[in-house]
C-alpha positions in Angstrom: -0.8 7.4 -26.0 -4.3 6.4 -24.9 -5.3 4.8 -21.7 -8.5 2.9 -20.8 -8.9 1.7 -17.3 -11.3 -1.3 -17.1 -10.9 -2.3 -13.4 -11.6 -0.8 -10.0 -9.6 -1.1 -6.9 -6.1 -2.6 -6.7 -4.2 -3.4 -9.9 -2.9 -6.9 -9.8 0.8 -7.1 -8.8 1.5 -10.1 -11.1 0.2 -11.3 -14.5 -3.2 -12.9 -14.6 -2.7 -16.6 -15.3 -4.1 -18.2 -18.4 -4.5 -14.9 -20.3 -2.0 -15.5 -23.1 -3.9 -18.4 -24.7 -7.2 -16.4 -24.6 -5.5 -13.3 -26.2 -3.9 -15.5 -28.8 -7.3 -16.7 -29.8 -8.5 -13.2 -30.3 -5.5 -11.7 -32.2 -3.4 -14.7 -33.2 -0.3 -16.2 -31.5 2.2 -14.0 -33.4 0.5 -10.9 -32.0 0.8 -11.6 -28.3 4.0 -11.1 -26.3 4.3 -11.7 -22.6 6.8 -9.7 -20.5 7.4 -7.3 -23.3 10.0 -4.5 -22.4 8.3 -1.2 -22.8 11.6 0.5 -23.6 11.4 -1.1 -27.0 8.1 0.7 -27.6 8.8 4.2 -26.3 10.8 7.0 -27.8 12.6 7.5 -24.4 13.9 3.9 -24.6 13.2 3.3 -20.9 10.5 1.4 -19.0 9.9 -2.0 -17.4 8.0 -4.9 -18.9 4.3 -5.1 -19.8 2.7 -8.3 -18.5 1.2 -8.8 -22.0 1.5 -6.8 -25.1 -0.9 -7.4 -28.0 -0.9 -6.1 -31.6 -4.4 -6.1 -32.9 -4.8 -6.3 -36.7 -8.2 -4.6 -36.9 -10.6 -2.3 -35.1 -12.7 -5.4 -34.4 -9.8 -7.1 -32.7 -9.2 -4.0 -30.5 -12.8 -4.1 -29.4 -12.6 -7.8 -28.7 -9.5 -7.5 -26.6 -11.0 -4.7 -24.5 -14.2 -6.6 -24.0 -12.2 -9.7 -22.9 -10.1 -7.7 -20.5 -13.2 -6.0 -19.0 -14.9 -9.3 -18.5 -11.8 -10.7 -16.7 -11.1 -7.6 -14.7 -7.7 -7.1 -16.4 -6.2 -3.6 -16.6 -5.7 -2.3 -20.1 -3.3 0.4 -21.4 -3.4 1.5 -25.0 -0.4 3.0 -26.8 0.4 4.3 -30.2 4.0 5.0 -31.1 5.0 5.7 -27.4 6.5 9.1 -28.3 4.9 11.0 -25.5 5.1 8.3 -22.8 7.4 7.5 -19.9 6.9 4.1 -18.4 8.3 3.5 -14.9 10.9 0.9 -14.3 8.4 -1.6 -12.7 6.5 -1.7 -16.0 2.8 -2.0 -16.7 0.5 -4.6 -15.2 -2.2 -6.2 -17.3 -2.5 -5.9 -21.1 -0.9 -3.3 -23.3 -2.6 -2.8 -26.6 -0.4 -1.3 -29.3 -2.1 0.3 -32.2 0.8 1.8 -34.1 1.9 0.0 -37.2 -1.2 -2.2 -37.7 -4.2 0.2 -37.4 -2.7 2.5 -40.0 -5.1 2.5 -43.0 -6.1 5.8 -44.6 -8.2 7.1 -47.5 -8.7 10.5 -49.2 -12.1 11.6 -50.3 -11.9 15.0 -51.9 -10.6 17.4 -49.3 -11.2 14.9 -46.5 -8.8 12.4 -45.0 -10.0 9.5 -42.9 -7.3 7.5 -41.1 -7.0 4.9 -38.3 -5.5 5.8 -35.0 -2.3 3.9 -35.4 -1.0 5.8 -38.5 2.1 7.9 -37.9 1.4 11.7 -38.2 4.4 12.2 -40.5 3.2 9.5 -42.8 -0.3 10.9 -42.9 1.0 14.4 -43.6 3.1 13.1 -46.5 0.2 11.2 -48.0 -1.9 14.4 -47.8 0.9 16.5 -49.4 1.2 14.0 -52.3 -2.5 14.4 -52.9 -2.2 18.1 -52.9 -3.9 18.7 -49.6 -2.5 21.4 -47.2 -3.2 22.0 -43.5 -1.4 19.1 -41.9 2.2 20.3 -42.4 2.5 21.3 -38.8 2.1 17.6 -37.8 4.8 16.3 -40.1 7.4 16.6 -37.4 5.4 15.3 -34.5 6.7 11.8 -33.9 3.4 10.3 -32.6 0.4 8.6 -34.0 -2.9 10.1 -35.1 -4.8 8.6 -32.1 -2.5 10.0 -29.5 -2.4 13.4 -31.3 -6.2 13.7 -31.1 -6.2 12.7 -27.4 -3.8 15.5 -26.5 -4.7 17.9 -29.2 -1.1 17.8 -30.4 0.3 20.9 -32.1 3.5 22.5 -33.5 4.5 25.6 -35.4 1.2 27.4 -34.9 -1.1 24.4 -35.8 -3.1 22.0 -33.7 -5.2 19.0 -34.4 -8.4 21.0 -33.6 -7.7 23.1 -36.7 -8.3 20.1 -39.0 -10.5 17.7 -37.1 -14.0 17.0 -38.4 -14.9 14.0 -36.3 -13.5 11.1 -34.3 -14.7 7.5 -34.0 -14.1 6.3 -30.4 -14.9 3.3 -28.2 -16.6 5.0 -25.2 -16.6 3.9 -21.6 -19.2 1.2 -22.4 -17.0 0.0 -25.3 -19.6 1.2 -27.8 -18.6 2.9 -31.0 -19.4 6.6 -31.0 -18.8 9.5 -33.4 -17.7 12.7 -31.7 -17.4 16.2 -33.1 -14.6 18.7 -32.2 -17.0 20.5 -29.9 -17.8 17.3 -28.0 -14.0 16.6 -27.7 -13.6 19.9 -25.8 -10.2 20.5 -27.4 -7.9 22.9 -25.7 -4.1 23.3 -25.2 -2.7 19.7 -25.1 -6.0 18.4 -23.7 -9.3 16.8 -24.7 -12.2 15.2 -22.9 -10.8 11.9 -24.1 -8.1 12.1 -21.4 -10.7 12.5 -18.7 -13.3 10.1 -19.9 -10.9 7.3 -20.9 -12.2 6.7 -24.3 -10.2 5.1 -27.1 -9.7 6.7 -30.5 -10.2 4.2 -33.4 -10.1 6.7 -36.3 -10.4 10.3 -37.2 -11.7 12.4 -40.1 -9.8 15.5 -41.2 -10.7 18.4 -43.4 -7.8 20.0 -45.4 -7.5 22.5 -48.2 -6.3 22.3 -51.8 -2.7 23.1 -52.5 0.2 22.5 -54.8 2.0 19.3 -53.9 5.5 20.6 -54.5 4.9 23.7 -52.3 3.4 21.6 -49.5 6.4 19.2 -49.6 8.8 22.2 -49.5 7.0 23.5 -46.4 7.2 20.1 -44.7 10.9 20.0 -45.5 11.4 23.5 -44.1 9.7 22.5 -40.9 11.8 19.4 -40.6 15.0 21.4 -41.0 13.8 23.8 -38.3 13.0 20.9 -36.0 16.3 19.2 -36.6 18.3 22.4 -35.9 16.5 23.2 -32.6 15.7 19.8 -31.1 18.0 17.0 -29.9 16.8 14.4 -32.3 20.1 12.5 -31.9 19.1 11.2 -28.5 16.0 9.3 -27.3 13.5 11.6 -25.7 9.7 12.1 -25.4 9.8 15.6 -26.9 9.0 18.7 -24.8 8.7 17.5 -21.2 6.6 20.4 -19.8 3.5 22.2 -20.9 3.9 25.9 -21.6 2.6 27.9 -18.6 0.5 31.0 -19.2 2.7 33.9 -20.2 6.0 32.0 -20.0 8.2 29.7 -22.1 9.7 26.7 -20.5 13.0 26.5 -22.3 14.2 30.1 -21.5 13.4 29.6 -17.8 15.4 26.4 -17.6 18.2 28.0 -19.6 18.3 31.0 -17.4 18.8 28.7 -14.4 21.8 27.2 -16.1 20.3 23.7 -16.0 21.2 22.6 -19.5 23.6 19.7 -19.3 22.5 18.7 -15.8 22.4 15.0 -15.5 21.0 12.4 -13.2 22.2 8.9 -14.2 21.7 8.6 -17.9 19.1 11.4 -18.1 20.2 14.9 -19.1 18.6 18.3 -19.6 19.3 18.8 -23.3 22.1 21.2 -24.2 20.4 21.9 -27.5 16.9 22.6 -26.2 16.3 23.2 -22.5 12.7 22.0 -22.7 13.9 18.4 -23.5 15.2 15.7 -21.3 17.2 13.1 -23.2 18.5 9.7 -22.6 22.3 9.9 -23.0 22.6 6.2 -22.6 21.5 3.7 -19.9 19.0 6.0 -18.4 16.2 4.5 -16.2 12.8 5.9 -15.8 13.8 6.8 -12.2 16.6 8.9 -13.6 14.2 10.8 -15.8 11.6 11.3 -13.0 14.2 12.5 -10.6 15.5 15.0 -13.1 11.9 16.2 -13.9 11.4 16.8 -10.1 14.7 18.6 -9.8 13.9 21.0 -12.7 10.4 21.6 -11.5 11.7 22.5 -8.0 14.3 24.9 -9.3 11.8 26.7 -11.6 9.2 26.8 -8.7 11.8 28.3 -6.3 13.2 30.9 -8.7 10.2 31.9 -10.8 7.2 30.8 -8.7 5.9 28.8 -11.7 4.6 25.3 -11.3 5.6 23.3 -14.4 3.1 20.6 -15.5 4.5 17.6 -17.4 3.3 17.3 -20.9 4.5 13.7 -21.2 2.3 10.9 -19.8 3.8 8.9 -17.0 2.5 5.4 -16.3 3.5 2.1 -14.7 4.9 1.0 -11.3 8.1 2.1 -9.6 
């Protein structure tokens, strides 16, 4: 998930009139949806409506939409696959730009892979494996898109995006294209400067190593089995809810407190992995947020540890 704020002051409480026709001229009528429910576009399957959702078909259309919204003073929120996002029940005001599915082109040049921000990480890892390139296996089980993975320096099973990134093409705060190196991105645990500076990832270039396709695919299969055996993939969720605090592991702390299976409404602390909150059916964003607050309070009181959410929370109550 990526976010760009283009306005200052109070966010409008209602859709801006006359926006739909202008957006349709920029991306085509089929690619603009007013009052689009965000629960359809997040892995948690909760969240109120977006005033407008647009589906750009090219990087040029993304830039055009952002420039239009800035000129009109309309808030913009950019998402990929919505796998690390919780949208509150009041939804999102302004325009939501969805990159996943459309901005998903990729190409392999020797040991380098260049791909657009909307491509699914699993798909990109499989393309690399088929080409005999190793190093992206860790990302094969991460359900997000490349852009969101870069923004949060996503990682799993000992690997992180910073291990393979060569450069990233972004739209900066002035909506100008800019090439950034890993050093400029200031990548750290689940963080990059892109979160602070509100820049938008358009594409990324990765450097991998040569390997044997069959062995790489077997490694991907093994990681998928490990993920399926330990994580509650049978229920909607946004993955691990909390960042790992220094010197601690979140799951064992929550498990020690006996909180697995605790429910608020349709939201439940997973019985399979204590670090997950799942939607057992009919959950609202408020249910999830209340359960997050409950778990954080119990961990704080018992262990003196302040858990920080790893998922991004957006929208209005």
